[in-house]
N, C-alpha and C positions, 0 to 999 in steps of 0.2 A: 591338616596333614593326615594322610591315610596311614593305617597301621602297616607295619613292616610285613606282617603275615599276608595281608591283603595284596600288597604290591608283589610279593614273591609268588603268590598264587597266580596272579594275572601274568607275571613274567613267565612262569612255567607253562601256562596255557598258550601264550603267544609263541614261545619257543617250540612247543609241540606242534602247533599249527604250522609253523614255518618248516619243521622237519617233514611233516606230511605233505606240504605243498612242494617241497623240493624233491620228494620221492615220486610224486606224480609226474608222469611224462605224457603229455598230450600234445602232439605236434601242432594241432590246429589252434591251440590256446596258449602258445608260447608267450606271446606279448602280454596276455592277461595274467599268466602265471608270474612273469617277471615283475609286473606292476604290483601284484599282490605280495610277492616276496619282498619287494622294496618297501612297501607299506609296513609289512611286519618287521622288517629290519629297523625302520625308523621308530616304530612303536616300542620295540625291545630296547633300543638305545635310550629312548625317553624314560622307560621304566627303570633302567639301570641308574639314570641320573636321579630319578625320584627316590629310588631305594637308598642310594648313597646319601642323599639329602636327609631322608628320614633317619638313617643311622646316625648321622652327624647331629641331628636335632636331639635324639635320645642321649647321645654321648656328651654333647656340649651345650645344649640348650638352643633356643631360637636363633636363627641366622642374625637377626638384628643385634642381639646381645654379643654374639661372637665378633661381629664387625665393630661394635662399640668398644669392646675390650681391646681388639687389635689396634684401633685408632688411639686409644688411651695409652697403650704400650708404646706405640710409635712416637707419640708426643713426649712421653717420658724419656725415651731413648734420645730423641732430638734435643731435649733440654739438657740431658747429661753431656752429650757431645758438645753443645754450645758452651756449657760451663767449663769443660775441660780445655777448650780452645781459647777461652777468654783469659 
């Protein structure tokens, strides 16, 4: 997993590239500019997902341990409901 600072830096760079791209108006290159903007939008969205994941990892630990804990809690709650209804 990459460092949060590294992800933020790349996110800032991609956002700045997108801003510059959107400011450039070249009538002959409209299709190319739209494709580049779409690619940057997708990259920025992926970086946001990665950033949220990295923050969750720092806050709560690895994804696998979070899932394991959630499943254990769900089993516990299911057992409690079963015992109450019995």
